[in-house]
Residue frames relative to the residue before (quaternion, step in Angstrom):
aa qw qx qy qz dx dy dz
X 1.0000 0.0000 0.0000 0.0000 0.00 0.00 0.00
X 0.2079 -0.7789 0.5765 0.1335 3.54 -1.03 0.69
X 0.5129 -0.5944 0.5150 0.3442 3.58 -1.10 0.69
X 0.1761 -0.7688 0.6100 0.0764 3.52 -1.10 0.91
X 0.1378 -0.7721 0.6126 0.0983 3.59 -0.88 0.81
X 0.4838 -0.6593 0.4903 0.3015 3.58 -1.11 0.63
X 0.6551 -0.4727 0.4346 0.3982 3.42 -1.46 0.33
X 0.6638 0.5130 -0.3213 0.4393 3.67 0.82 -0.84
X 0.6550 0.4948 -0.3153 0.4761 3.55 1.01 -0.72
X 0.6767 0.4952 -0.2985 0.4559 3.60 0.85 -0.85
X 0.6669 0.4718 -0.3138 0.4840 3.56 1.00 -0.76
X 0.6115 0.5543 -0.3603 0.4348 3.63 0.99 -0.67
X 0.7083 0.4521 -0.2640 0.4735 3.54 0.91 -1.07
X 0.6415 0.5378 -0.3368 0.4311 3.62 1.00 -0.67
X 0.8527 0.2005 -0.0465 0.4801 3.60 0.93 -0.84
X 0.7681 0.3993 -0.1896 0.4633 3.63 1.12 -0.54
X 0.8161 -0.1890 0.1935 0.5106 3.60 0.74 -0.90
X 0.7076 -0.4800 0.3371 0.3941 3.52 -1.39 0.00
X 0.6364 -0.4996 0.4205 0.4105 3.59 -1.29 0.27
X 0.6471 0.5116 -0.3337 0.4563 3.55 1.00 -0.78
X 0.6582 0.4895 -0.3135 0.4783 3.64 0.93 -0.78
X 0.6329 0.5469 -0.3311 0.4366 3.55 1.10 -0.62
X 0.8315 0.2722 -0.1058 0.4726 3.56 0.88 -0.89
X 0.4271 0.6416 -0.5067 0.3862 3.70 1.14 0.11
X 0.7854 0.3023 -0.2536 0.4769 3.48 -1.07 0.87
X 0.5620 0.6131 -0.3921 0.3932 3.63 1.29 -0.01
X 0.3351 -0.6956 0.5755 0.2694 3.59 -1.28 0.06
X 0.3668 -0.7052 0.5665 0.2173 3.48 -1.36 0.38
X 0.1141 -0.8040 0.5834 0.0140 3.65 -0.33 1.14
X 0.1900 -0.7601 0.6176 0.0690 3.48 -1.00 1.04
X 0.0985 -0.8353 0.5408 -0.0076 3.57 -0.77 1.04
X 0.2906 -0.6745 0.6448 0.2116 3.47 -1.42 0.38
X 0.6125 0.5658 -0.3873 0.3933 3.58 -1.12 0.53
X 0.6859 -0.4559 0.3322 0.4598 3.61 -1.16 -0.05
X 0.4306 -0.6892 0.5374 0.2253 3.46 -1.00 1.17
X 0.4771 -0.6695 0.4901 0.2899 3.63 -0.83 0.86
X 0.6000 -0.5992 0.3919 0.3569 3.63 -0.97 0.79
X 0.8059 0.0649 -0.0211 0.5881 3.61 0.96 -0.71
X 0.5971 -0.5556 0.4336 0.3830 3.54 -1.27 0.34
X 0.5653 0.5733 -0.3658 0.4669 3.68 1.27 -0.23
X 0.6346 0.5806 -0.3241 0.3940 3.61 1.01 -0.77
X 0.6175 -0.5335 0.4647 0.3437 3.47 -1.43 0.52
X 0.5540 -0.6118 0.4553 0.3340 3.52 -1.25 0.51
X 0.2896 -0.7615 0.5287 0.2383 3.64 1.17 -0.41
X 0.8032 -0.2890 0.2328 0.4660 3.58 -1.04 -0.92
X 0.2966 0.7584 -0.5240 0.2494 3.57 1.18 0.33
X 0.3114 -0.7506 0.5644 0.1454 3.52 -1.17 0.84
X 0.3762 -0.7167 0.5337 0.2449 3.60 -0.84 0.91
X 0.2191 -0.8025 0.5424 0.1170 3.53 -0.80 1.09
X 0.7670 -0.1476 0.1077 0.6151 3.53 1.08 -0.74
X 0.2764 -0.7110 0.6222 0.1758 3.50 -1.42 0.40
X 0.1830 -0.8022 0.5607 0.0926 3.50 -0.40 1.18
X 0.0642 0.7733 -0.6243 0.0901 3.56 -1.01 1.04
X 0.6842 -0.4257 0.3217 0.4971 3.62 -1.15 -0.14
X 0.8547 -0.0493 -0.0351 0.5157 3.53 -0.64 1.19
X 0.5726 -0.6133 0.3743 0.3949 3.56 1.16 0.33
X 0.4599 0.7264 -0.4042 0.3123 3.55 1.36 0.34
X 0.5438 -0.5942 0.4066 0.4311 3.59 1.24 -0.40
X 0.5123 0.6272 -0.3938 0.4348 3.48 1.37 -0.03
X 0.4829 -0.7059 0.4365 0.2791 3.54 -0.69 1.13
X 0.5503 -0.6443 0.4659 0.2549 3.45 -1.25 0.81
X 0.1427 -0.7798 0.5954 0.1304 3.69 -1.13 0.35
X 0.4182 -0.7009 0.5343 0.2198 3.48 -1.33 0.39
X 0.6920 -0.4721 0.3530 0.4167 3.59 -1.28 0.36
X 0.6071 -0.6098 0.3851 0.3336 3.55 -1.08 0.79
X 0.7932 0.1595 -0.0639 0.5841 3.60 1.19 -0.62
X 0.3430 -0.7055 0.5739 0.2352 3.49 -1.19 0.61
X 0.1953 -0.7713 0.5945 0.1161 3.60 -1.20 0.49
X 0.8441 0.0118 -0.0068 0.5360 3.65 -0.75 0.94
X 0.6843 -0.4905 0.3000 0.4484 3.66 1.03 0.71
X 0.6074 0.5173 -0.3652 0.4797 3.63 1.23 0.39
X 0.1122 -0.7660 0.6299 0.0625 3.60 -0.98 0.97
X 0.1212 -0.8352 0.5345 0.0450 3.57 -0.45 1.18
X 0.6781 -0.4683 0.3717 0.4275 3.57 -1.29 0.32
X 0.5518 -0.5511 0.4775 0.4048 3.56 -1.05 0.34
X 0.4265 -0.7420 0.4620 0.2326 3.59 -0.58 1.20
X 0.6591 0.5280 -0.3158 0.4325 3.61 1.15 -0.62
X 0.6333 0.5111 -0.3283 0.4795 3.63 1.22 -0.19
X 0.2729 -0.6672 0.6723 0.1685 3.46 -1.33 0.76
X 0.1469 -0.7951 0.5840 0.0722 3.54 -0.55 1.15
X 0.2251 0.7806 -0.5575 0.1708 3.63 -0.67 1.00
X 0.0519 -0.7833 0.6160 0.0647 3.57 -1.32 0.24
X 0.4649 -0.6371 0.5353 0.3024 3.60 -1.15 0.62
X 0.4052 -0.7074 0.5311 0.2311 3.53 -0.96 0.97
X 0.1886 -0.8123 0.5485 0.0607 3.57 -0.71 1.15
X 0.7594 0.0555 -0.0553 0.6459 3.61 1.22 -0.36
X 0.2973 0.7739 -0.5337 0.1666 3.56 -1.21 0.46
X 0.3427 0.7402 -0.5318 0.2276 3.60 -1.05 -0.65
X 0.7575 -0.3786 0.2947 0.4427 3.53 -1.43 0.07
X 0.7216 0.4857 -0.2394 0.4313 3.57 0.97 -0.95
X 0.7527 0.2876 -0.1497 0.5730 3.57 1.31 -0.37
X 0.0285 0.8374 -0.5454 0.0207 3.68 0.54 1.03
X 0.5417 -0.5944 0.4834 0.3457 3.55 -1.16 0.73
X 0.1062 -0.8186 0.5640 0.0237 3.66 -0.78 1.00
X 0.8216 -0.0192 0.0902 0.5626 3.57 0.75 -1.00
X 0.2056 -0.7608 0.5912 0.1714 3.60 -1.27 0.25
X 0.1454 -0.7492 0.6290 0.1480 3.51 -1.30 0.19
X 0.2258 -0.6977 0.6634 0.1487 3.62 -0.94 0.91
X 0.1867 0.7979 -0.5373 0.1995 3.58 -0.40 1.25
X 0.6683 -0.4680 0.3992 0.4183 3.51 -1.41 0.12
X 0.5770 -0.6024 0.4064 0.3730 3.58 -0.91 0.68
X 0.7463 0.3838 -0.2414 0.4873 3.65 1.00 -0.60
X 0.3569 0.7166 -0.5068 0.3197 3.67 1.32 0.27
X 0.3088 -0.7828 0.5193 0.1489 3.61 -0.70 1.14
X 0.5078 -0.6739 0.4117 0.3442 3.58 1.28 -0.15
X 0.4610 0.6708 -0.4537 0.3629 3.55 1.22 0.19
X 0.6363 -0.5213 0.3751 0.4274 3.61 -1.11 0.31
X 0.1835 0.7857 -0.5716 0.1491 3.53 -0.88 0.89
X 0.2725 -0.7474 0.5900 0.1379 3.48 -1.09 0.85
X 0.6317 0.5086 -0.3459 0.4719 3.61 1.31 0.13
X 0.5892 0.5903 -0.3807 0.3993 3.62 1.10 -0.60
X 0.3468 -0.7297 0.5534 0.2028 3.55 -1.04 0.77
X 0.1504 0.8302 -0.5156 0.1495 3.58 -0.38 1.25
X 0.0928 -0.7236 0.6670 0.1518 3.52 -1.20 0.36
X 0.0844 -0.7920 0.6043 -0.0193 3.55 -1.08 1.00
X 0.1252 0.7821 -0.6009 0.1076 3.49 -1.08 0.84
X 0.6135 -0.5641 0.4210 0.3580 3.49 -1.41 0.17
X 0.3283 -0.7456 0.5601 0.1502 3.60 -1.26 0.59
X 0.5136 0.6608 -0.4578 0.3000 3.58 -0.87 0.77
X 0.7381 -0.4261 0.2717 0.4471 3.62 -1.24 0.13
X 0.8020 0.1360 -0.0925 0.5742 3.64 1.00 -0.62
X 0.4871 0.6331 -0.4743 0.3701 3.60 0.93 0.82
X 0.7925 -0.3248 0.2320 0.4612 3.57 -1.30 -0.30
X 0.7551 0.2030 -0.1259 0.6106 3.55 1.02 -0.84
X 0.2338 -0.8291 0.4935 0.1199 3.57 -0.08 1.29
X 0.1449 0.7266 -0.6662 0.0846 3.54 -0.75 1.05
X 0.6252 -0.6161 0.3456 0.3319 3.55 -1.10 0.72
X 0.7916 0.0293 -0.0117 0.6102 3.56 1.08 -0.65
X 0.4176 -0.6900 0.5439 0.2316 3.55 -1.22 0.60
X 0.5887 0.5147 -0.3690 0.5024 3.57 1.34 -0.11
X 0.0583 -0.8100 0.5835 -0.0068 3.49 -0.26 1.29
X 0.3399 -0.7528 0.5385 0.1666 3.58 -1.10 0.86
X 0.4822 -0.6908 0.4581 0.2834 3.57 -0.76 1.10
X 0.7774 0.3010 -0.2738 0.4797 3.59 -0.90 0.99
X 0.5780 0.5652 -0.3534 0.4707 3.62 1.28 -0.32
X 0.4381 -0.6639 0.5343 0.2860 3.51 -1.31 0.41
X 0.2104 -0.7706 0.5868 0.1325 3.59 -1.01 0.73
X 0.1568 -0.7969 0.5723 0.1135 3.64 -0.23 1.11
X 0.1599 -0.7155 0.6696 0.1186 3.50 -1.37 0.39
X 0.2192 -0.8449 0.4864 0.0384 3.46 -0.07 1.47
X 0.8039 0.0958 0.0124 0.5868 3.47 1.03 -0.85
X 0.1968 0.7469 -0.6226 0.1253 3.57 -0.95 0.91
X 0.0778 0.7813 -0.6103 0.1051 3.58 -1.01 0.93
X 0.2272 -0.7192 0.6421 0.1374 3.37 -1.36 0.55
X 0.1261 -0.7747 0.6115 0.0994 3.65 -0.98 0.77
X 0.3623 -0.7310 0.5502 0.1781 3.40 -1.17 0.69
X 0.3441 -0.7599 0.5030 0.2262 3.71 -0.56 1.05
X 0.5305 -0.5558 0.5307 0.3578 3.46 -1.37 0.30
X 0.0539 -0.8026 0.5941 -0.0046 3.61 -0.71 1.00
X 0.2150 -0.8000 0.5463 0.1240 3.56 -0.29 1.18
X 0.5317 -0.6048 0.4832 0.3435 3.50 -1.25 0.48
X 0.3025 -0.7435 0.5610 0.2023 3.61 -1.20 0.46
């Protein structure tokens, strides 16, 4: 699986500000269902399993104050977690979106989003895709790397 970035995020980083500035204060939502083809696409019938924030409080997450070797990591001083509101064998975690807290999930080329797969060997590594309602889902490690993009 490949991390997908929205048009709005790419445009923001290219002309307006840093990746950190674009994503600080966002939440990481984990979903069951079919992953949208792009981060611009609507969520469709996907089911929200949990919203990950700082300590599960609803406060948006932040990233480290500096990147190293093209990698921006989660702020090490923050514990990212969320209470699971839906899940079980019939609703496995499939994908996530790092998005603004007020993002409605509708199709948008303006919203700044990062989207990727969820699982033991996917973009967002969690030990099991079977989440138990009422449990906390911690995210101990999260980072974004910037690829080398040659001119044409």
